[in-house]
C-alpha positions in Angstrom: -9.8 158.4 108.2 -9.6 155.4 106.2 -8.0 152.2 107.9 -5.3 152.0 105.2 -4.1 155.5 106.0 -4.1 154.9 109.8 -2.0 151.8 109.0 0.5 153.7 107.0 0.8 156.5 109.7 1.5 153.8 112.4 4.1 152.2 110.1 5.7 155.5 109.5 5.7 156.4 113.2 7.3 153.0 114.1 10.0 153.3 111.3 10.8 156.9 112.7 11.2 155.7 116.2 13.4 152.7 115.1 15.7 155.1 113.1 15.9 157.4 116.1 16.8 154.6 118.4 19.5 153.3 115.9 21.0 156.8 115.6 21.2 157.2 119.4 22.8 153.8 119.7 25.4 154.6 117.0 26.1 158.0 118.7 26.8 156.2 122.1 29.0 153.7 120.6 31.0 156.4 118.8 31.3 158.6 122.0 32.6 155.6 123.9 35.0 154.6 121.2 36.3 158.3 121.3 36.7 158.5 125.0 37.8 154.9 125.8 39.4 153.4 122.7 42.7 155.1 121.9 43.5 152.4 119.3 40.3 151.9 117.3 40.5 149.0 114.9 43.1 147.1 117.0 42.2 143.4 117.7 42.1 143.3 121.6 42.5 140.3 123.8 42.1 140.2 127.6 44.7 137.9 129.2 45.5 136.7 132.7 47.6 139.1 134.8 51.0 139.9 133.2 54.1 140.0 135.4 56.7 139.2 132.7 56.8 140.2 129.1 59.1 138.3 126.6 59.6 140.1 123.1 61.4 138.5 120.2 61.8 140.0 116.8 64.2 141.0 113.9 64.2 144.8 114.4 60.8 145.2 112.8 57.7 146.8 114.3 57.2 148.6 117.6 55.6 147.5 120.9 54.0 149.9 123.5 53.6 148.9 127.1 51.5 150.9 129.3 49.8 150.8 132.8 46.1 149.8 132.6 43.2 148.7 134.7 43.2 145.4 133.0 45.6 143.2 131.1 45.2 143.4 127.4 47.1 142.7 124.3 46.0 144.8 121.2 47.3 143.8 117.6 47.5 146.2 114.7 45.0 144.5 112.3 47.6 145.0 109.4 50.3 142.9 111.1 48.5 139.8 112.4 50.7 137.6 110.4 53.9 139.0 111.6 52.8 139.6 115.4 51.9 136.7 117.5 51.3 136.4 121.4 50.8 133.5 123.8 50.4 133.5 127.5 52.4 130.9 129.6 51.5 131.3 133.2 52.1 134.9 134.1 54.5 135.4 131.3 53.3 137.0 128.0 55.5 136.1 124.9 55.2 138.3 121.9 57.0 137.7 118.5 57.3 140.2 115.7 59.0 138.2 112.9 58.9 139.7 109.6 60.3 138.0 106.3 63.3 140.3 106.2 65.3 141.5 109.1 65.5 145.3 109.4 68.7 147.2 109.0 67.9 149.9 111.6 66.3 150.2 115.0 62.9 152.0 115.3 63.2 154.6 117.9 59.7 156.0 118.0 56.2 154.8 117.4 55.5 154.7 113.7 52.9 157.1 112.2 50.3 154.2 112.0 50.6 153.3 115.7 52.4 150.4 117.5 52.4 147.1 116.1 51.4 145.7 119.4 49.9 147.6 122.5 50.0 145.9 125.8 48.1 147.0 128.9 49.4 145.8 132.3 48.5 146.0 135.9 51.6 144.7 137.7 54.6 144.3 135.5 58.0 143.2 137.0 60.2 142.2 134.0 60.8 142.6 130.4 63.1 140.5 128.4 63.7 141.5 124.8 65.6 140.4 121.7 65.8 142.7 118.7 62.6 144.5 119.5 61.9 148.1 119.7 59.5 149.1 122.6 58.2 151.8 124.9 57.1 151.6 128.5 54.7 154.5 129.2 53.2 155.6 132.5 54.2 152.4 134.4 54.0 152.8 138.2 55.6 150.0 140.1 57.9 149.1 143.0 60.4 147.2 141.0 61.4 146.5 137.3 63.9 144.3 135.6 64.9 145.0 132.0 67.1 142.6 129.9 67.8 143.5 126.2 69.8 141.9 123.4 69.6 144.3 120.6 66.6 146.7 119.8 65.6 149.8 121.7 63.8 150.7 124.9 62.3 154.0 125.8 61.2 154.8 129.4 58.4 157.5 129.3 56.5 159.0 132.2 57.3 156.1 134.5 57.5 155.9 138.4 59.6 152.9 139.4 61.0 152.4 142.8 63.9 150.0 141.7 65.3 149.4 138.3 67.7 146.8 137.1 68.8 147.0 133.5 71.2 144.8 131.5 71.8 145.8 127.8 74.0 144.0 125.3 74.6 143.3 121.6 74.1 146.9 120.5 70.7 147.5 122.4 69.8 151.1 123.2 68.1 152.4 126.4 66.8 156.0 126.5 65.4 157.3 129.7 63.3 160.5 129.1 63.4 163.4 131.6 59.7 162.8 132.8 60.6 159.6 134.5 61.0 159.1 138.3 63.4 156.3 139.2 64.5 155.1 142.5 67.5 152.7 143.2 68.8 152.0 139.7 71.5 149.7 138.5 72.3 149.7 134.8 74.8 147.6 132.9 75.8 148.5 129.3 78.1 146.2 127.3 78.8 144.9 123.7 78.5 148.4 122.0 75.3 149.1 123.5 74.0 152.7 124.2 72.6 154.5 127.2 70.8 158.0 126.8 69.8 159.8 129.9 68.1 163.2 129.4 68.1 164.3 133.1 69.1 163.1 136.7 65.7 161.7 137.8 67.3 158.9 140.0 67.3 158.7 143.7 70.6 156.7 143.3 72.4 155.4 140.1 75.0 152.7 139.8 76.4 151.8 136.3 78.7 149.1 135.0 79.8 150.4 131.6 82.3 148.4 129.4 84.8 150.1 127.0 82.7 149.7 123.9 79.5 151.3 125.3 78.2 154.7 124.3 76.7 157.0 127.2 74.9 160.3 126.6 73.9 162.2 129.8 74.0 165.8 131.4 77.3 166.9 132.6 76.2 167.2 136.2 75.4 163.5 136.2 78.9 162.6 134.9 80.5 164.8 137.4 78.4 163.1 140.2 79.4 159.6 139.0 83.1 160.5 138.6 83.1 161.6 142.3 81.9 158.2 143.4 
């Protein structure tokens, strides 16, 4: 066999091996993305342990907070100009400021996903002003919630002690799949509380005359007997 033909065969063989290796690497990355990354395309930043989250906005966008193995802030790539975050000690501050204030409160994750997703390992408090957000799958001994405007959804959480203060037309919805221990809730200034099921070990409420409350009849009966 001519030397030139041998050289061509060697080059072809090396090219084939390189293509196979590249293809296997792409497949591995794709499988990892499918299994690990539920928010592909988001800009992710790992931060120091978060204990307090402060959310500020003008009723635009949606924030998702979830228990995780690490503390990460993930931004939707479309909204990097509107969404900003910064760490101050153990406090994460997130702002969602759009050019125009929204006229309604978002009550579910938009079809394109959350504007900001936050993974936390040991959250103790959320303070929000005119921001809609969801806390999902959080398991902790205690949690404080303070909201002025906006909307909060508790979904699949397991919290030993909850203290919540909602004012200025803020809304708090507690889904039936939560498990809450000793819970104290204060609703004022035309704010709203929606409870789907009695999932509390104990519940104390401080409700002013302008608040709106939705809950099962057996819960109302139990509270009236106190």
